[in-house]
N, C-alpha and C positions, 0 to 999 in steps of 0.2 A: 785131616783124619785119614791116615794111611791104612788101608785094609779094613776100615770100619772099626778100628780099635782105639778111638779117641776116648780119653778119660773124661768123666764129667763129675761135677761136684755131687756129693751124695750125703744123705743123712740116714741114720739107722731107724728102721720102722719101729713102731710101738707094737710089740708082740701081743699085747692084750687085745688088739683088734684083728689078729690073724688066726686062721684055722690051723696053721702048722708052724713049727718053730725049727730052728736049726740053721746052720751056716755051712758054707763050703769055701774052699780056698780057690780063688780064681787064678788064671794063668799068670796074672801080673803079681800074684802073691798076696792080694788083699783078701780079707775075710768078708764074705758077702752072705746076706740072708737068703735062704732058699726061697724060690717062688711060692706064693701062698695066696689064698683067697681072703678078702677082708670079710669080717663077720657082719659089718653093717652094709656091705654092697658098694661102698664108695672107695675111691682111690685112697690107699693108705699113704701116709707121709713117707717120703723116700722112694716111692715106686718110680722106676725109670721107663717101664713099658708094661702094657697089658698083653698077655699071651693069648693065643687063639683058644686055649682051653679054659679061659676065664680067670687064670691065676695072674697075679701081679709079680713082675720081676723087679729085683732091686740091684740088677747088674750095674757095674761101674763102667762098662764099655759096651759097645754095640755087638762086638764079635761074640757069637755063641748065645746071645740072649734068647731065651725061650726055646732053645734048640730041642729040649725034651718035652716041650709043652705046645707043639704044633706051630711054632714060629711066632713072630711078633704080629699082633693085630693092630697095635697102635703105640707109637712112641710118645712118651710124656716129656714135656718141656721143663 
């Protein structure tokens, strides 16, 4: 994992369980769901990290994950 940018397997989250919707284009060109809170308070499918502000990230790489959400509080396996 050079520079913290190792790709990881991912799955698209179920939007019905998230408080916000939308995607962004990552540096590697992939389409990624924007960080969001789960409506039931549990980890949503496809989440790669929990941000310090309580949102869940669906980032495909470590680099820049939760950068606008206070940083990473916990990485998910």
